[in-house]
C-alpha positions, 0 to 999 in steps of 0.5 A, a space after each residue: 533491516 527491511 529494504 523500504 524501497 522494495 515494498 509496494 507504496 501506497 500512492 502519494 498524497 495530494 495537497 490541499 490549498 491553504 485556507 485564509 480563515 482558521 478557527 481556533 479550536 479543533 475537535 480532534 484529540 492529540 491521540 487521534 492526530 498522532 494516529 492519523 499522522 502515522 497512517 498518512 506517513 506510512 502509506 507514502 514514506 517510511 523515511 523519517 525525513 519525509 514522514 511528518 511533512 507528508 502526514 500533515 497533508 494526509 491529516 488535512 485530506 482525511 478531515 476533508 473526506 470524512 466526519 471526524 469520528 469516522 476518520 479517527 476510527 479508520 486510522 486508529 483501528 489500523 494501529 498505524 501509530 506504531 509506525 512512528 512510535 520510535 519517532 514520537 518525539 519528533 511530532 512537535 509540528 502538531 501545533 495549535 495552528 496545524 490542528 486549527 487547519 485540520 478543523 477548518 478542513 473538516 468544517 468544509 467537508 461538504 464541498 470537498 472531494 474524496 480524491 487523495 488519502 481517503 480514496 485509497 483507504 476507503 475504496 482502494 479497489 475502485 478503479 476510476 476512469 482514466 484521464 487521457 491516454 495512459 501508456 505503459 512501457 518498459 525502459 530500454 537499457 540504451 535509453 540513458 535519458 529515460 533511465 535518468 528521468 525515471 530515477 529523478 522521478 523517484 527522487 522528486 517523489 521522495 522514494 530515493 534520496 537526493 544525490 550529487 551529480 556524480 552519484 546520480 550519473 553513477 546510479 543511472 549507469 548502474 541501473 542501465 547495466 542491470 536492465 541490460 543484463 536482465 537483472 531487473 526491469 523498469 516499467 513506466 506509465 505516461 499520460 501524454 509526455 508526462 511520466 506519472 508512475 514507475 515500478 521495478 521487478 527484480 529478476 535475478 537473485 541478489 539484485 537489490 538485495 533480494 533473495 529469490 529462486 530461479 523461477 521467482 521474481 520480486 515486485 519492488 518499488 512502485 511510485 505514482 504521482 500525487 494527483 494521479 493516485 486513486 485511479 487504478 494505476 497502482 494495479 496496472 503497474 502490478 500487472 505489468 510486473 507480472 507480465 515482465 516476470 512471465 516474459 522472463 520465464 518466472 513462475 512466481 512473483 514475491 513481495 513483502 509488506 509491513 503488517 499494518 500497510 493495509 492499502 498495499 495488502 489490499 492491492 496485492 491480494 486483489 491482483 492474486 497475491 497470497 499471504 504465505 509467511 511472516 518475518 520479524 525485522 527490526 522490531 517490525 512484523 513483515 508479511 510475505 506475499 507470493 503469486 503463482 503466475 501460472 494460474 488463472 487469477 481467482 476472481 474475488 468470488 462472492 466473499 462479501 455475500 458469504 460473510 453476510 450469510 454467515 458462511 464466513 466467520 471470524 475464527 479465533 480458536 485452535 486450528 486443526 483438520 476439522 476447522 473450516 476451509 475458509 476463515 477470517 482472521 484479524 491481520 494484527 493477530 500475529 499468533 493467529 496468522 502464524 497458526 493459520 499458515 502453519 496449518 496449511 492456510 493462505 491469506 487471499 483477500 483483505 476485508 474492511 468494515 467499509 466494504 459492508 453497508 449498514 444492516 437494518 440494525 446498524 451493525 457491520 459484520 466486524 469492526 476491524 480489517 479481516 483477512 480471508 484465509 483458505 486451506 490450500 488443498 481446498 481450492 
């Protein structure tokens, strides 16, 4: 079973204020609502106890930020409904009142902001100006109060399960020992005195159930406060994981991400991770990512321009030594992804249709997310 808490999480969603007047009929179909609910929940929490409450907030936020057709299209293209397929019977909270709230949010989209879910999905690469002075630091094993605050932060943000006082104290002491023994390190981001984000990097094989070699580290869970998401903090925490790994003498850092968690894929590829393998776990496909910490990260180059010029195209045929060195593959096509990996390619960047402005003909290069795969020996 996948250790869900080890995967990078999209930053939590922020809530919207309850409205007083509610129209009677929403325009969303039930299928659209289920797809949007699946996406909203998959970004933040895969635990069934939290997924629907969080998803409800996400649906309202999606309706605020987009016209309904675009919102539905974005979520449905991602295929996120399968994230909650096993729990589809629990979707009973999608009542007429809930759907009416969504319709109201959509009707007020002209005055709504783009903070929240839509910001992560539409432009996760945009880093906004930081609010105040954000300081990133590493937890000392002797700082019990700091370790306790970090662990409580995870619980408060639904990243760790609630515990009794005795269990909580035991977890804090255990984490202190792990930090002291350099089995893992915990980084914090604070704005003034407020804790706004945490992340973990695993440094020793077997810690948190991770299987890593002596020269490898593992990028584990990242949690960001709801109101601080969409500001580039997730990227800063990822780079802090790199720093801690290199400080420990590691040459590579690994992680894995569910095949339809596009915000996390986008973030990791942006900071230099390559898609290097796939696994099937508990009826879910997981993509494995790896970053070489000894290389200078390649800039995003002009991938978008290459697509516009027709030099980088979707590839659906059989790969061989004569195939292009740079190709585009739909990340939902597991067979083609594995075909590329087996033929010496690595996935290095994820495109979305929203990355391209409409052409004169009103067309975009492709209608779904695409990953750039590059042949290893050509870079």
